N, CA, C and O atoms as a Maestro MAE file, in Angstrom:
{
 s_m_m2io_version
 :::
 2.0.0
}

f_m_ct {
 s_m_title
 :::
 protein
 m_atom[280] {
  # First column is atom index #
  i_m_mmod_type
  r_m_x_coord
  r_m_y_coord
  r_m_z_coord
  i_m_residue_number
  s_m_chain_name
  s_m_pdb_residue_name
  s_m_pdb_atom_name
  i_m_atomic_number
  :::
  1 25 49.420 33.052 -7.187 1 A "MET " " N  " 7
  2 3 50.551 32.247 -6.722 1 A "MET " " CA " 6
  3 2 51.354 32.968 -5.654 1 A "MET " " C  " 6
  4 15 52.532 32.670 -5.459 1 A "MET " " O  " 8
  5 25 50.748 33.887 -4.980 2 A "LYS " " N  " 7
  6 3 51.459 34.625 -3.939 2 A "LYS " " CA " 6
  7 2 51.750 33.763 -2.711 2 A "LYS " " C  " 6
  8 15 52.703 34.024 -1.976 2 A "LYS " " O  " 8
  9 25 50.934 32.742 -2.492 3 A "ARG " " N  " 7
  10 3 51.082 31.920 -1.284 3 A "ARG " " CA " 6
  11 2 51.888 30.643 -1.502 3 A "ARG " " C  " 6
  12 15 51.991 29.824 -0.589 3 A "ARG " " O  " 8
  13 25 52.452 30.459 -2.667 4 A "ILE " " N  " 7
  14 3 53.149 29.203 -2.944 4 A "ILE " " CA " 6
  15 2 54.325 28.980 -1.986 4 A "ILE " " C  " 6
  16 15 54.576 27.850 -1.570 4 A "ILE " " O  " 8
  17 25 55.036 30.036 -1.640 5 A "GLY " " N  " 7
  18 3 56.150 29.911 -0.707 5 A "GLY " " CA " 6
  19 2 55.693 29.505 0.679 5 A "GLY " " C  " 6
  20 15 56.320 28.671 1.333 5 A "GLY " " O  " 8
  21 25 54.602 30.099 1.121 6 A "GLU " " N  " 7
  22 3 54.020 29.745 2.426 6 A "GLU " " CA " 6
  23 2 53.599 28.275 2.431 6 A "GLU " " C  " 6
  24 15 53.848 27.554 3.398 6 A "GLU " " O  " 8
  25 25 52.969 27.844 1.360 7 A "LYS " " N  " 7
  26 3 52.525 26.450 1.269 7 A "LYS " " CA " 6
  27 2 53.722 25.506 1.215 7 A "LYS " " C  " 6
  28 15 53.710 24.450 1.847 7 A "LYS " " O  " 8
  29 25 54.748 25.880 0.468 8 A "LEU " " N  " 7
  30 3 55.948 25.052 0.386 8 A "LEU " " CA " 6
  31 2 56.586 24.902 1.760 8 A "LEU " " C  " 6
  32 15 56.976 23.802 2.152 8 A "LEU " " O  " 8
  33 25 56.692 25.996 2.483 9 A "HIS " " N  " 7
  34 3 57.272 25.954 3.832 9 A "HIS " " CA " 6
  35 2 56.453 25.024 4.728 9 A "HIS " " C  " 6
  36 15 57.017 24.193 5.440 9 A "HIS " " O  " 8
  37 25 55.143 25.159 4.694 10 A "THR " " N  " 7
  38 3 54.274 24.310 5.515 10 A "THR " " CA " 6
  39 2 54.473 22.841 5.178 10 A "THR " " C  " 6
  40 15 54.618 22.012 6.077 10 A "THR " " O  " 8
  41 25 54.483 22.513 3.897 11 A "LEU " " N  " 7
  42 3 54.675 21.122 3.477 11 A "LEU " " CA " 6
  43 2 56.037 20.588 3.899 11 A "LEU " " C  " 6
  44 15 56.153 19.454 4.365 11 A "LEU " " O  " 8
  45 25 57.055 21.403 3.736 12 A "ARG " " N  " 7
  46 3 58.416 20.981 4.109 12 A "ARG " " CA " 6
  47 2 58.485 20.660 5.592 12 A "ARG " " C  " 6
  48 15 59.024 19.624 5.980 12 A "ARG " " O  " 8
  49 25 57.946 21.535 6.417 13 A "VAL " " N  " 7
  50 3 57.987 21.336 7.867 13 A "VAL " " CA " 6
  51 2 57.124 20.139 8.275 13 A "VAL " " C  " 6
  52 15 57.537 19.334 9.109 13 A "VAL " " O  " 8
  53 25 55.936 20.022 7.695 14 A "GLN " " N  " 7
  54 3 55.045 18.898 8.014 14 A "GLN " " CA " 6
  55 2 55.698 17.554 7.726 14 A "GLN " " C  " 6
  56 15 55.462 16.575 8.435 14 A "GLN " " O  " 8
  57 25 56.509 17.513 6.695 15 A "HIS " " N  " 7
  58 3 57.157 16.255 6.310 15 A "HIS " " CA " 6
  59 2 58.555 16.098 6.920 15 A "HIS " " C  " 6
  60 15 59.237 15.107 6.661 15 A "HIS " " O  " 8
  61 25 58.971 17.057 7.714 16 A "GLY " " N  " 7
  62 3 60.221 16.936 8.451 16 A "GLY " " CA " 6
  63 2 61.481 17.155 7.633 16 A "GLY " " C  " 6
  64 15 62.548 16.666 8.005 16 A "GLY " " O  " 8
  65 25 61.382 17.873 6.540 17 A "TYR " " N  " 7
  66 3 62.553 18.145 5.713 17 A "TYR " " CA " 6
  67 2 63.200 19.476 6.089 17 A "TYR " " C  " 6
  68 15 62.511 20.453 6.382 17 A "TYR " " O  " 8
  69 25 64.503 19.499 6.078 18 A "THR " " N  " 7
  70 3 65.213 20.779 6.142 18 A "THR " " CA " 6
  71 2 65.208 21.352 4.721 18 A "THR " " C  " 6
  72 15 64.891 20.648 3.762 18 A "THR " " O  " 8
  73 25 65.555 22.612 4.599 19 A "ALA " " N  " 7
  74 3 65.637 23.220 3.266 19 A "ALA " " CA " 6
  75 2 66.669 22.478 2.409 19 A "ALA " " C  " 6
  76 15 66.456 22.269 1.215 19 A "ALA " " O  " 8
  77 25 67.773 22.085 3.021 20 A "ARG " " N  " 7
  78 3 68.815 21.361 2.280 20 A "ARG " " CA " 6
  79 2 68.327 19.988 1.817 20 A "ARG " " C  " 6
  80 15 68.590 19.586 0.684 20 A "ARG " " O  " 8
  81 25 67.624 19.272 2.682 21 A "GLN " " N  " 7
  82 3 67.116 17.958 2.304 21 A "GLN " " CA " 6
  83 2 66.129 18.061 1.146 21 A "GLN " " C  " 6
  84 15 66.199 17.293 0.186 21 A "GLN " " O  " 8
  85 25 65.214 19.012 1.246 22 A "LEU " " N  " 7
  86 3 64.233 19.190 0.178 22 A "LEU " " CA " 6
  87 2 64.913 19.612 -1.120 22 A "LEU " " C  " 6
  88 15 64.550 19.144 -2.199 22 A "LEU " " O  " 8
  89 25 65.882 20.481 -1.012 23 A "ALA " " N  " 7
  90 3 66.622 20.923 -2.196 23 A "ALA " " CA " 6
  91 2 67.325 19.746 -2.867 23 A "ALA " " C  " 6
  92 15 67.325 19.642 -4.094 23 A "ALA " " O  " 8
  93 25 67.918 18.865 -2.077 24 A "ASP " " N  " 7
  94 3 68.584 17.684 -2.637 24 A "ASP " " CA " 6
  95 2 67.587 16.787 -3.369 24 A "ASP " " C  " 6
  96 15 67.875 16.280 -4.454 24 A "ASP " " O  " 8
  97 25 66.420 16.597 -2.768 25 A "ILE " " N  " 7
  98 3 65.390 15.756 -3.381 25 A "ILE " " CA " 6
  99 2 64.920 16.356 -4.702 25 A "ILE " " C  " 6
  100 15 64.719 15.644 -5.685 25 A "ILE " " O  " 8
  101 25 64.746 17.681 -4.708 26 A "LEU " " N  " 7
  102 3 64.239 18.369 -5.900 26 A "LEU " " CA " 6
  103 2 65.339 18.744 -6.886 26 A "LEU " " C  " 6
  104 15 65.064 19.262 -7.968 26 A "LEU " " O  " 8
  105 25 66.582 18.481 -6.506 27 A "ASP " " N  " 7
  106 3 67.754 18.770 -7.343 27 A "ASP " " CA " 6
  107 2 67.880 20.260 -7.670 27 A "ASP " " C  " 6
  108 15 68.103 20.647 -8.817 27 A "ASP " " O  " 8
  109 25 67.731 21.085 -6.625 28 A "ILE " " N  " 7
  110 3 67.929 22.528 -6.734 28 A "ILE " " CA " 6
  111 2 68.741 22.969 -5.516 28 A "ILE " " C  " 6
  112 15 69.014 22.155 -4.634 28 A "ILE " " O  " 8
  113 25 69.127 24.229 -5.455 29 A "SER " " N  " 7
  114 3 69.902 24.704 -4.309 29 A "SER " " CA " 6
  115 2 68.982 25.010 -3.128 29 A "SER " " C  " 6
  116 15 67.804 25.322 -3.302 29 A "SER " " O  " 8
  117 25 69.542 24.914 -1.930 30 A "HIS " " N  " 7
  118 3 68.727 25.211 -0.749 30 A "HIS " " CA " 6
  119 2 68.368 26.694 -0.688 30 A "HIS " " C  " 6
  120 15 67.347 27.062 -0.107 30 A "HIS " " O  " 8
  121 25 69.198 27.543 -1.282 31 A "THR " " N  " 7
  122 3 68.856 28.965 -1.304 31 A "THR " " CA " 6
  123 2 67.642 29.215 -2.197 31 A "THR " " C  " 6
  124 15 66.861 30.132 -1.942 31 A "THR " " O  " 8
  125 25 67.485 28.416 -3.227 32 A "HIS " " N  " 7
  126 3 66.299 28.521 -4.081 32 A "HIS " " CA " 6
  127 2 65.055 28.197 -3.256 32 A "HIS " " C  " 6
  128 15 64.043 28.890 -3.360 32 A "HIS " " O  " 8
  129 25 65.128 27.153 -2.443 33 A "ILE " " N  " 7
  130 3 64.004 26.791 -1.558 33 A "ILE " " CA " 6
  131 2 63.688 27.953 -0.629 33 A "ILE " " C  " 6
  132 15 62.534 28.364 -0.508 33 A "ILE " " O  " 8
  133 25 64.709 28.476 0.023 34 A "LEU " " N  " 7
  134 3 64.491 29.556 0.987 34 A "LEU " " CA " 6
  135 2 63.935 30.807 0.314 34 A "LEU " " C  " 6
  136 15 63.075 31.481 0.881 34 A "LEU " " O  " 8
  137 25 64.410 31.120 -0.870 35 A "ARG " " N  " 7
  138 3 63.900 32.294 -1.606 35 A "ARG " " CA " 6
  139 2 62.447 32.096 -2.018 35 A "ARG " " C  " 6
  140 15 61.654 33.036 -1.980 35 A "ARG " " O  " 8
  141 25 62.100 30.878 -2.410 36 A "MET " " N  " 7
  142 3 60.697 30.605 -2.749 36 A "MET " " CA " 6
  143 2 59.815 30.750 -1.514 36 A "MET " " C  " 6
  144 15 58.730 31.327 -1.581 36 A "MET " " O  " 8
  145 25 60.286 30.226 -0.394 37 A "GLU " " N  " 7
  146 3 59.503 30.308 0.835 37 A "GLU " " CA " 6
  147 2 59.302 31.753 1.285 37 A "GLU " " C  " 6
  148 15 58.277 32.081 1.884 37 A "GLU " " O  " 8
  149 25 60.262 32.605 1.002 38 A "LYS " " N  " 7
  150 3 60.160 34.017 1.375 38 A "LYS " " CA " 6
  151 2 59.433 34.843 0.313 38 A "LYS " " C  " 6
  152 15 59.213 36.039 0.502 38 A "LYS " " O  " 8
  153 25 59.062 34.214 -0.797 39 A "GLY " " N  " 7
  154 3 58.365 34.925 -1.854 39 A "GLY " " CA " 6
  155 2 59.271 35.747 -2.754 39 A "GLY " " C  " 6
  156 15 58.798 36.593 -3.513 39 A "GLY " " O  " 8
  157 25 60.566 35.500 -2.671 40 A "GLN " " N  " 7
  158 3 61.530 36.251 -3.473 40 A "GLN " " CA " 6
  159 2 61.759 35.629 -4.839 40 A "GLN " " C  " 6
  160 15 62.312 36.272 -5.732 40 A "GLN " " O  " 8
  161 25 61.341 34.388 -5.005 41 A "LYS " " N  " 7
  162 3 61.571 33.668 -6.257 41 A "LYS " " CA " 6
  163 2 60.387 32.734 -6.479 41 A "LYS " " C  " 6
  164 15 59.867 32.132 -5.540 41 A "LYS " " O  " 8
  165 25 59.980 32.627 -7.714 42 A "GLY " " N  " 7
  166 3 58.898 31.713 -8.048 42 A "GLY " " CA " 6
  167 2 59.442 30.427 -8.639 42 A "GLY " " C  " 6
  168 15 60.531 30.423 -9.214 42 A "GLY " " O  " 8
  169 25 58.705 29.339 -8.506 43 A "PRO " " N  " 7
  170 3 59.148 28.072 -9.076 43 A "PRO " " CA " 6
  171 2 58.793 27.972 -10.555 43 A "PRO " " C  " 6
  172 15 57.841 28.600 -11.019 43 A "PRO " " O  " 8
  173 25 59.553 27.192 -11.276 44 A "SER " " N  " 7
  174 3 59.223 26.900 -12.674 44 A "SER " " CA " 6
  175 2 58.064 25.908 -12.703 44 A "SER " " C  " 6
  176 15 57.715 25.313 -11.683 44 A "SER " " O  " 8
  177 25 57.484 25.742 -13.867 45 A "ALA " " N  " 7
  178 3 56.383 24.786 -14.014 45 A "ALA " " CA " 6
  179 2 56.853 23.367 -13.684 45 A "ALA " " C  " 6
  180 15 56.133 22.605 -13.038 45 A "ALA " " O  " 8
  181 25 58.045 23.022 -14.123 46 A "SER " " N  " 7
  182 3 58.547 21.668 -13.845 46 A "SER " " CA " 6
  183 2 58.801 21.461 -12.354 46 A "SER " " C  " 6
  184 15 58.611 20.361 -11.835 46 A "SER " " O  " 8
  185 25 59.227 22.513 -11.672 47 A "LEU " " N  " 7
  186 3 59.452 22.404 -10.231 47 A "LEU " " CA " 6
  187 2 58.120 22.273 -9.484 47 A "LEU " " C  " 6
  188 15 58.030 21.526 -8.510 47 A "LEU " " O  " 8
  189 25 57.103 22.982 -9.927 48 A "ILE " " N  " 7
  190 3 55.774 22.843 -9.322 48 A "ILE " " CA " 6
  191 2 55.303 21.401 -9.441 48 A "ILE " " C  " 6
  192 15 54.746 20.848 -8.493 48 A "ILE " " O  " 8
  193 25 55.524 20.793 -10.595 49 A "LEU " " N  " 7
  194 3 55.129 19.392 -10.780 49 A "LEU " " CA " 6
  195 2 55.919 18.464 -9.864 49 A "LEU " " C  " 6
  196 15 55.347 17.538 -9.288 49 A "LEU " " O  " 8
  197 25 57.222 18.695 -9.721 50 A "LYS " " N  " 7
  198 3 58.041 17.868 -8.820 50 A "LYS " " CA " 6
  199 2 57.552 17.980 -7.377 50 A "LYS " " C  " 6
  200 15 57.438 16.977 -6.674 50 A "LYS " " O  " 8
  201 25 57.265 19.207 -6.944 51 A "ILE " " N  " 7
  202 3 56.801 19.442 -5.572 51 A "ILE " " CA " 6
  203 2 55.455 18.759 -5.353 51 A "ILE " " C  " 6
  204 15 55.254 18.089 -4.341 51 A "ILE " " O  " 8
  205 25 54.538 18.927 -6.298 52 A "SER " " N  " 7
  206 3 53.212 18.323 -6.130 52 A "SER " " CA " 6
  207 2 53.302 16.801 -6.105 52 A "SER " " C  " 6
  208 15 52.572 16.157 -5.351 52 A "SER " " O  " 8
  209 25 54.174 16.221 -6.906 53 A "GLN " " N  " 7
  210 3 54.345 14.767 -6.895 53 A "GLN " " CA " 6
  211 2 54.986 14.288 -5.596 53 A "GLN " " C  " 6
  212 15 54.574 13.275 -5.030 53 A "GLN " " O  " 8
  213 25 55.986 15.013 -5.132 54 A "LEU " " N  " 7
  214 3 56.666 14.631 -3.895 54 A "LEU " " CA " 6
  215 2 55.707 14.611 -2.716 54 A "LEU " " C  " 6
  216 15 55.724 13.683 -1.908 54 A "LEU " " O  " 8
  217 25 54.873 15.636 -2.621 55 A "PHE " " N  " 7
  218 3 53.967 15.751 -1.480 55 A "PHE " " CA " 6
  219 2 52.570 15.201 -1.762 55 A "PHE " " C  " 6
  220 15 51.666 15.342 -0.938 55 A "PHE " " O  " 8
  221 25 52.399 14.584 -2.909 56 A "SER " " N  " 7
  222 3 51.118 13.968 -3.305 56 A "SER " " CA " 6
  223 2 49.947 14.931 -3.177 56 A "SER " " C  " 6
  224 15 48.921 14.619 -2.572 56 A "SER " " O  " 8
  225 25 50.128 16.106 -3.763 57 A "ILE " " N  " 7
  226 3 49.049 17.090 -3.800 57 A "ILE " " CA " 6
  227 2 48.902 17.593 -5.238 57 A "ILE " " C  " 6
  228 15 49.807 17.444 -6.059 57 A "ILE " " O  " 8
  229 25 47.778 18.172 -5.512 58 A "SER " " N  " 7
  230 3 47.525 18.739 -6.837 58 A "SER " " CA " 6
  231 2 48.366 19.996 -7.036 58 A "SER " " C  " 6
  232 15 48.566 20.776 -6.105 58 A "SER " " O  " 8
  233 25 48.852 20.181 -8.255 59 A "ALA " " N  " 7
  234 3 49.576 21.412 -8.568 59 A "ALA " " CA " 6
  235 2 48.667 22.622 -8.383 59 A "ALA " " C  " 6
  236 15 49.136 23.710 -8.047 59 A "ALA " " O  " 8
  237 25 47.370 22.432 -8.602 60 A "ASP " " N  " 7
  238 3 46.407 23.520 -8.376 60 A "ASP " " CA " 6
  239 2 46.443 24.019 -6.944 60 A "ASP " " C  " 6
  240 15 46.364 25.222 -6.696 60 A "ASP " " O  " 8
  241 25 46.562 23.106 -6.011 61 A "VAL " " N  " 7
  242 3 46.591 23.494 -4.593 61 A "VAL " " CA " 6
  243 2 47.808 24.370 -4.312 61 A "VAL " " C  " 6
  244 15 47.720 25.322 -3.537 61 A "VAL " " O  " 8
  245 25 48.921 24.060 -4.923 62 A "LEU " " N  " 7
  246 3 50.123 24.881 -4.751 62 A "LEU " " CA " 6
  247 2 49.969 26.252 -5.385 62 A "LEU " " C  " 6
  248 15 50.353 27.263 -4.797 62 A "LEU " " O  " 8
  249 25 49.407 26.283 -6.583 63 A "MET " " N  " 7
  250 3 49.398 27.512 -7.366 63 A "MET " " CA " 6
  251 2 48.260 28.471 -7.041 63 A "MET " " C  " 6
  252 15 48.436 29.686 -7.126 63 A "MET " " O  " 8
  253 25 47.118 27.951 -6.678 64 A "LYS " " N  " 7
  254 3 45.954 28.808 -6.446 64 A "LYS " " CA " 6
  255 2 45.898 29.251 -4.982 64 A "LYS " " C  " 6
  256 15 45.786 28.428 -4.073 64 A "LYS " " O  " 8
  257 25 45.975 30.547 -4.777 65 A "ASP " " N  " 7
  258 3 45.993 31.101 -3.423 65 A "ASP " " CA " 6
  259 2 44.728 30.758 -2.629 65 A "ASP " " C  " 6
  260 15 44.785 30.597 -1.410 65 A "ASP " " O  " 8
  261 25 43.594 30.647 -3.314 66 A "GLU " " N  " 7
  262 3 42.333 30.404 -2.616 66 A "GLU " " CA " 6
  263 2 42.176 28.955 -2.149 66 A "GLU " " C  " 6
  264 15 41.301 28.665 -1.333 66 A "GLU " " O  " 8
  265 25 43.008 28.044 -2.655 67 A "LEU " " N  " 7
  266 3 42.958 26.648 -2.224 67 A "LEU " " CA " 6
  267 2 43.904 26.426 -1.053 67 A "LEU " " C  " 6
  268 15 45.044 26.888 -1.060 67 A "LEU " " O  " 8
  269 25 43.416 25.720 -0.063 68 A "GLU " " N  " 7
  270 3 44.191 25.447 1.147 68 A "GLU " " CA " 6
  271 2 44.787 24.045 1.115 68 A "GLU " " C  " 6
  272 15 44.256 23.147 0.461 68 A "GLU " " O  " 8
  273 25 45.880 23.870 1.822 69 A "LEU " " N  " 7
  274 3 46.446 22.536 2.015 69 A "LEU " " CA " 6
  275 2 45.531 21.769 2.958 69 A "LEU " " C  " 6
  276 15 44.954 22.350 3.877 69 A "LEU " " O  " 8
  277 25 45.399 20.495 2.737 70 A "GLU " " N  " 7
  278 3 44.547 19.702 3.623 70 A "GLU " " CA " 6
  279 2 45.348 19.022 4.693 70 A "GLU " " C  " 6
  280 15 44.787 18.312 5.527 70 A "GLU " " O  " 8
  :::
 }
 m_bond[279] {
  # First column is bond index #
  i_m_from
  i_m_to
  i_m_order
  :::
  1 1 2 1
  2 2 3 1
  3 3 4 2
  4 3 5 1
  5 5 6 1
  6 6 7 1
  7 7 8 2
  8 7 9 1
  9 9 10 1
  10 10 11 1
  11 11 12 2
  12 11 13 1
  13 13 14 1
  14 14 15 1
  15 15 16 2
  16 15 17 1
  17 17 18 1
  18 18 19 1
  19 19 20 2
  20 19 21 1
  21 21 22 1
  22 22 23 1
  23 23 24 2
  24 23 25 1
  25 25 26 1
  26 26 27 1
  27 27 28 2
  28 27 29 1
  29 29 30 1
  30 30 31 1
  31 31 32 2
  32 31 33 1
  33 33 34 1
  34 34 35 1
  35 35 36 2
  36 35 37 1
  37 37 38 1
  38 38 39 1
  39 39 40 2
  40 39 41 1
  41 41 42 1
  42 42 43 1
  43 43 44 2
  44 43 45 1
  45 45 46 1
  46 46 47 1
  47 47 48 2
  48 47 49 1
  49 49 50 1
  50 50 51 1
  51 51 52 2
  52 51 53 1
  53 53 54 1
  54 54 55 1
  55 55 56 2
  56 55 57 1
  57 57 58 1
  58 58 59 1
  59 59 60 2
  60 59 61 1
  61 61 62 1
  62 62 63 1
  63 63 64 2
  64 63 65 1
  65 65 66 1
  66 66 67 1
  67 67 68 2
  68 67 69 1
  69 69 70 1
  70 70 71 1
  71 71 72 2
  72 71 73 1
  73 73 74 1
  74 74 75 1
  75 75 76 2
  76 75 77 1
  77 77 78 1
  78 78 79 1
  79 79 80 2
  80 79 81 1
  81 81 82 1
  82 82 83 1
  83 83 84 2
  84 83 85 1
  85 85 86 1
  86 86 87 1
  87 87 88 2
  88 87 89 1
  89 89 90 1
  90 90 91 1
  91 91 92 2
  92 91 93 1
  93 93 94 1
  94 94 95 1
  95 95 96 2
  96 95 97 1
  97 97 98 1
  98 98 99 1
  99 99 100 2
  100 99 101 1
  101 101 102 1
  102 102 103 1
  103 103 104 2
  104 103 105 1
  105 105 106 1
  106 106 107 1
  107 107 108 2
  108 107 109 1
  109 109 110 1
  110 110 111 1
  111 111 112 2
  112 111 113 1
  113 113 114 1
  114 114 115 1
  115 115 116 2
  116 115 117 1
  117 117 118 1
  118 118 119 1
  119 119 120 2
  120 119 121 1
  121 121 122 1
  122 122 123 1
  123 123 124 2
  124 123 125 1
  125 125 126 1
  126 126 127 1
  127 127 128 2
  128 127 129 1
  129 129 130 1
  130 130 131 1
  131 131 132 2
  132 131 133 1
  133 133 134 1
  134 134 135 1
  135 135 136 2
  136 135 137 1
  137 137 138 1
  138 138 139 1
  139 139 140 2
  140 139 141 1
  141 141 142 1
  142 142 143 1
  143 143 144 2
  144 143 145 1
  145 145 146 1
  146 146 147 1
  147 147 148 2
  148 147 149 1
  149 149 150 1
  150 150 151 1
  151 151 152 2
  152 151 153 1
  153 153 154 1
  154 154 155 1
  155 155 156 2
  156 155 157 1
  157 157 158 1
  158 158 159 1
  159 159 160 2
  160 159 161 1
  161 161 162 1
  162 162 163 1
  163 163 164 2
  164 163 165 1
  165 165 166 1
  166 166 167 1
  167 167 168 2
  168 167 169 1
  169 169 170 1
  170 170 171 1
  171 171 172 2
  172 171 173 1
  173 173 174 1
  174 174 175 1
  175 175 176 2
  176 175 177 1
  177 177 178 1
  178 178 179 1
  179 179 180 2
  180 179 181 1
  181 181 182 1
  182 182 183 1
  183 183 184 2
  184 183 185 1
  185 185 186 1
  186 186 187 1
  187 187 188 2
  188 187 189 1
  189 189 190 1
  190 190 191 1
  191 191 192 2
  192 191 193 1
  193 193 194 1
  194 194 195 1
  195 195 196 2
  196 195 197 1
  197 197 198 1
  198 198 199 1
  199 199 200 2
  200 199 201 1
  201 201 202 1
  202 202 203 1
  203 203 204 2
  204 203 205 1
  205 205 206 1
  206 206 207 1
  207 207 208 2
  208 207 209 1
  209 209 210 1
  210 210 211 1
  211 211 212 2
  212 211 213 1
  213 213 214 1
  214 214 215 1
  215 215 216 2
  216 215 217 1
  217 217 218 1
  218 218 219 1
  219 219 220 2
  220 219 221 1
  221 221 222 1
  222 222 223 1
  223 223 224 2
  224 223 225 1
  225 225 226 1
  226 226 227 1
  227 227 228 2
  228 227 229 1
  229 229 230 1
  230 230 231 1
  231 231 232 2
  232 231 233 1
  233 233 234 1
  234 234 235 1
  235 235 236 2
  236 235 237 1
  237 237 238 1
  238 238 239 1
  239 239 240 2
  240 239 241 1
  241 241 242 1
  242 242 243 1
  243 243 244 2
  244 243 245 1
  245 245 246 1
  246 246 247 1
  247 247 248 2
  248 247 249 1
  249 249 250 1
  250 250 251 1
  251 251 252 2
  252 251 253 1
  253 253 254 1
  254 254 255 1
  255 255 256 2
  256 255 257 1
  257 257 258 1
  258 258 259 1
  259 259 260 2
  260 259 261 1
  261 261 262 1
  262 262 263 1
  263 263 264 2
  264 263 265 1
  265 265 266 1
  266 266 267 1
  267 267 268 2
  268 267 269 1
  269 269 270 1
  270 270 271 1
  271 271 272 2
  272 271 273 1
  273 273 274 1
  274 274 275 1
  275 275 276 2
  276 275 277 1
  277 277 278 1
  278 278 279 1
  279 279 280 2
  :::
 }
}
């Protein structure tokens, strides 16, 4: 799960969200988003599910470093 922050950043930018907008959607702070993107904080299991549902991707794609975003 080392790449989850990188993947989150890519998804956020691809969908045109600012960190604040994404944080509002996910009901977390924007600093939490930024810390996850920088690899300073990991997401909870429930947050991984929210992110995967929002971006319509498998939670496996987020969590497994060897899987790439399509």
